[in-house]
C-alpha positions as CSV (number, residue, x, y, z in Angstrom):
1,M,7.5,22.6,24.9
2,N,10.5,21.4,26.5
3,V,10.1,17.9,25.3
4,K,11.5,16.8,22.1
5,L,11.2,13.5,19.8
6,N,13.5,10.3,21.6
7,D,14.1,12.2,24.7
8,T,13.6,10.3,28.1
9,V,11.0,11.3,30.4
10,V,9.4,9.9,33.8
11,V,5.9,10.4,34.6
12,I,5.3,12.4,37.7
13,V,1.3,12.4,38.0
14,G,-1.3,9.5,38.3
15,R,-1.4,6.6,40.2
16,P,1.6,4.7,41.9
17,Q,2.9,1.7,40.2
18,K,2.1,-0.4,42.7
19,D,-1.3,0.1,42.1
20,G,-0.8,-0.6,38.4
21,G,-0.5,3.4,37.5
22,D,2.2,5.0,35.2
23,K,3.4,7.3,38.1
24,G,7.2,6.9,38.4
25,K,7.9,5.2,35.1
26,Q,10.1,6.3,32.3
27,G,10.3,5.8,28.7
28,K,11.2,7.0,25.3
29,V,8.9,9.8,23.8
30,I,7.9,8.2,20.4
31,A,5.6,11.2,19.0
32,T,4.9,14.9,20.0
33,S,1.9,17.2,19.1
34,P,3.0,20.7,20.2
35,K,-0.4,22.1,19.0
36,N,-1.9,19.8,21.4
37,G,0.5,19.8,24.2
38,T,0.6,16.3,24.5
39,V,3.5,13.3,24.2
40,T,3.3,9.9,23.2
41,V,5.6,7.9,25.4
42,E,6.8,4.4,24.9
43,D,4.7,1.8,27.2
44,I,3.1,4.6,29.3
45,N,-0.7,5.1,29.1
46,V,-1.3,1.7,27.4
47,H,-4.6,1.0,26.4
48,K,-6.2,-2.1,24.6
49,K,-8.6,-1.9,21.4
50,A,-10.6,-4.4,20.0
51,R,-9.6,-5.0,16.3
52,K,-12.2,-6.3,14.3
53,A,-11.4,-8.9,11.7
54,R,-12.0,-7.4,7.9
55,K,-11.1,-10.4,5.6
56,A,-11.8,-13.8,5.9
57,N,-8.3,-15.0,6.9
58,E,-7.6,-12.6,9.7
59,T,-8.8,-12.9,13.2
60,S,-10.0,-10.3,15.6
61,Q,-7.7,-9.3,18.6
62,Q,-7.3,-6.9,21.1
63,V,-4.3,-4.6,20.0
64,A,-2.6,-2.5,22.8
65,I,-2.0,1.2,21.8
66,E,0.0,4.1,23.6
67,L,-2.2,7.2,24.1
68,P,-1.0,10.5,24.4
69,I,-0.5,12.1,27.9
70,D,-0.1,15.7,28.7
71,V,3.4,17.4,28.7
72,S,3.2,19.0,31.8
73,N,2.8,15.3,33.3
74,V,6.2,14.3,32.5
75,M,9.7,15.8,33.2
76,V,12.7,15.0,31.0
77,V,15.6,12.8,32.7
78,C,18.9,14.3,32.6
79,D,21.4,11.6,31.4
80,S,24.0,12.6,33.8
81,C,21.6,12.9,37.0
82,G,19.3,10.0,35.7
83,K,16.4,12.0,37.5
84,G,13.7,14.1,36.2
85,V,14.6,17.6,36.0
86,R,13.3,21.1,34.6
87,V,14.6,22.2,31.6
88,R,16.3,25.5,31.1
89,H,17.5,27.4,28.0
90,S,20.8,28.6,26.9
91,V,23.2,29.5,24.3
92,E,26.1,27.7,23.4
93,G,28.4,28.1,20.4
94,G,25.6,30.5,18.9
95,K,22.6,28.0,19.2
96,K,19.9,27.7,21.4
97,V,20.2,24.6,23.6
98,R,18.3,22.7,26.4
99,V,20.1,22.6,29.5
100,C,19.5,20.5,33.0
101,A,18.5,22.7,35.7
102,K,20.4,20.8,38.4
103,C,23.8,20.1,36.9
104,G,24.3,22.2,33.8
105,A,24.4,19.2,31.3
106,V,23.1,19.9,27.8
107,L,20.3,17.8,27.2
108,D,20.0,18.1,23.4
109,K,21.8,14.7,22.3
110,A,22.4,16.3,18.6
111,Y,24.3,19.4,20.0
112,A,25.9,17.4,22.7
113,G,27.6,14.8,20.5
114,K,29.6,17.6,18.5
115,G,32.6,19.2,19.6
116,K,34.9,21.7,17.8
117,G,37.1,19.4,16.0
118,K,34.2,16.9,14.7
119,A,32.2,19.6,13.3
120,A,34.6,20.0,10.3
121,D,34.3,16.3,9.6
122,V,30.5,16.4,9.3
123,K,30.4,18.8,6.6
124,E,32.1,16.8,4.2
125,A,30.7,16.8,0.7
126,P,28.4,13.6,-0.1
127,K,29.6,11.7,-3.2
128,K,28.1,12.4,-6.5
129,R,25.5,9.9,-7.3
130,T,25.1,9.1,-11.1
131,R,22.4,7.2,-12.6
132,K,23.0,3.7,-14.5
133,R,22.4,5.0,-17.7
134,A,24.5,7.9,-17.5
135,A,27.5,5.8,-16.4
136,K,27.2,3.6,-19.2
137,A,27.1,6.4,-21.6
138,E,30.1,8.0,-20.0
139,E,31.9,4.2,-20.4
140,A,30.9,4.0,-23.8
141,A,32.1,7.4,-24.6
142,T,35.5,6.5,-23.1
143,E,35.8,3.4,-24.7
144,T,35.0,4.6,-28.4
145,P,37.9,6.7,-29.4
146,A,40.3,3.9,-27.8
147,E,38.9,1.5,-30.6
148,D,39.0,4.0,-33.3
149,K,42.8,4.8,-32.7
150,A,43.4,0.6,-32.5
151,E,42.2,0.4,-35.9
């Protein structure tokens, strides 16, 4: 599946927008299901569902939910082209990345942001976290010898 989470996609099949359909609309992918071959896109394929009140203080209402659509019905939008494009794969820097078939721009946002100089900054060691009890115990241990010497 060439579509990933948080990709911007355009719907390529269905009823046109002027007839109330989703064809031509763009949206962000909010969920993927590779096993079923479907994606859920924000504000695309929206259906209303009646939700019944379960408690005395609640009210019944109609809730709009986004249903999944087949991955073959969407195309990834290239950031540099601004259009729906086919996806090619290539190896850059030892990693397999998705590339725009029209302009050759890298579609993987995580990989595109990293440069040769920035990779060293990302691999800084995280600060060591200590528990509050352990920190208090260390402070108490360091204060005790100082008090003994004062006496």
